[in-house]
C-alpha positions as CSV (number, residue, x, y, z in Angstrom):
1,M,-24.1,9.1,4.7
2,T,-23.3,12.0,2.7
3,E,-20.8,11.8,-0.2
4,A,-18.3,13.7,1.8
5,N,-18.3,11.2,4.5
6,R,-18.5,8.4,1.8
7,E,-15.2,9.9,0.5
8,L,-13.7,10.2,3.7
9,A,-14.4,6.6,5.0
10,E,-12.8,5.6,1.7
11,L,-9.5,7.5,2.0
12,A,-9.5,6.1,5.8
13,R,-10.0,2.4,3.9
14,R,-7.4,2.9,1.4
15,L,-4.8,4.2,3.8
16,K,-5.1,1.5,6.3
17,E,-5.4,-0.6,3.5
18,A,-1.7,0.5,2.0
19,R,-0.3,0.7,5.6
20,E,-1.1,-2.9,6.4
21,F,-0.4,-4.2,2.6
22,L,3.5,-3.0,3.2
23,N,3.2,-4.0,7.0
24,M,4.0,-1.3,8.7
25,S,2.6,-0.3,11.9
26,Q,0.8,2.9,13.0
27,Q,3.5,3.6,15.6
28,F,6.5,3.3,12.2
29,V,3.9,5.5,10.2
30,A,3.8,8.2,13.0
31,A,7.5,8.0,13.6
32,E,8.4,8.3,9.7
33,T,5.6,11.1,8.6
34,G,5.7,13.0,11.8
35,I,1.9,12.6,12.2
36,P,0.7,11.5,15.8
37,R,-0.4,8.0,16.2
38,S,-3.4,8.6,17.9
39,A,-3.7,10.8,14.5
40,I,-3.0,7.6,12.3
41,S,-5.3,5.8,14.0
42,D,-8.1,8.7,13.8
43,I,-7.6,9.1,10.0
44,E,-7.9,5.3,9.7
45,R,-11.0,4.8,11.5
46,G,-12.5,7.9,9.7
47,V,-12.8,10.7,12.2
48,R,-10.3,12.9,11.3
49,R,-9.4,14.9,8.2
50,V,-6.2,14.6,6.8
51,D,-4.6,17.9,5.7
52,S,-2.8,18.3,2.1
53,L,0.8,17.5,3.3
54,E,-0.1,14.9,5.5
55,L,-1.5,13.2,2.7
56,K,1.5,13.8,1.0
57,R,3.7,12.5,3.5
58,L,1.4,9.5,3.6
59,A,1.4,8.7,0.2
60,T,5.1,9.3,0.0
61,L,6.0,6.7,2.4
62,F,3.4,4.1,1.1
63,R,4.7,5.1,-2.3
64,L,1.2,5.7,-4.0
65,T,0.3,8.7,-5.4
66,P,-2.4,11.0,-3.4
67,E,-4.3,10.6,-6.3
68,Y,-4.9,7.0,-6.1
69,L,-5.2,7.8,-2.1
70,L,-8.1,10.1,-2.8
71,T,-9.9,8.1,-5.4
72,G,-8.4,4.7,-5.7
73,S,-7.4,4.8,-8.8
74,D,-3.8,4.7,-10.6
75,A,-2.8,1.4,-11.3
76,E,0.6,2.1,-11.5
77,A,0.5,3.3,-8.4
78,A,-0.8,0.0,-7.0
79,Q,1.6,-2.1,-8.8
80,S,4.5,0.4,-7.4
81,A,3.0,-1.0,-3.8
82,T,3.0,-4.6,-4.4
83,L,6.7,-4.1,-5.4
84,S,7.8,-2.4,-2.6
85,A,5.9,-5.1,-0.6
86,L,7.4,-8.2,-2.3
87,A,10.9,-6.1,-2.1
88,R,10.3,-5.4,1.7
89,A,9.3,-9.0,2.4
90,T,12.3,-10.7,0.4
91,S,14.9,-8.4,1.9
92,E,15.6,-10.5,4.7
93,M,15.8,-13.8,3.0
94,T,18.7,-15.8,1.9
95,T,19.6,-15.6,-1.4
96,G,18.2,-19.2,-2.0
97,E,14.9,-18.8,-0.5
98,Q,15.1,-15.1,-2.6
99,D,15.7,-17.4,-5.9
100,E,12.5,-19.4,-4.5
101,V,10.4,-16.5,-4.5
102,L,11.5,-15.8,-8.2
103,R,11.1,-19.4,-9.5
104,F,7.4,-19.2,-8.2
105,A,6.8,-15.7,-10.1
106,L,7.9,-17.3,-12.7
107,F,5.7,-20.2,-12.3
108,L,2.5,-18.5,-11.8
109,Q,3.6,-15.9,-14.6
110,N,3.7,-19.1,-16.9
111,L,0.1,-20.2,-15.4
112,K,-1.2,-17.4,-17.5
113,R,0.3,-17.6,-20.8
114,P,-2.2,-19.6,-23.0
115,Q,-0.3,-23.1,-23.7
116,S,0.2,-23.7,-27.4
117,E,-1.6,-26.6,-28.8
118,G,1.3,-28.9,-30.1
């Protein structure tokens, strides 16, 4: 496999991973970006290249940077995608359910803190 083919495969993987992480269908991505659904499928399978304007539209929709999609290195973008997915997942919940998610997040945060010896 050539370097160009490896890069294309990695881009395809990151795009599919981002779409699935955000729980978006290929049809939804197509409707939002103006890229045909069949092209989205081909891109995600690594059989079609992405032009720069398409990459920009996909990055905007996924709330990631083109740099992250191309290289996989952009911690801020990855965190932004996580927060976007969390907001989308909780948007349909009741206030009580949202409070429960927040309590769980705080619980997880406290697990990572070193316990003070007493």
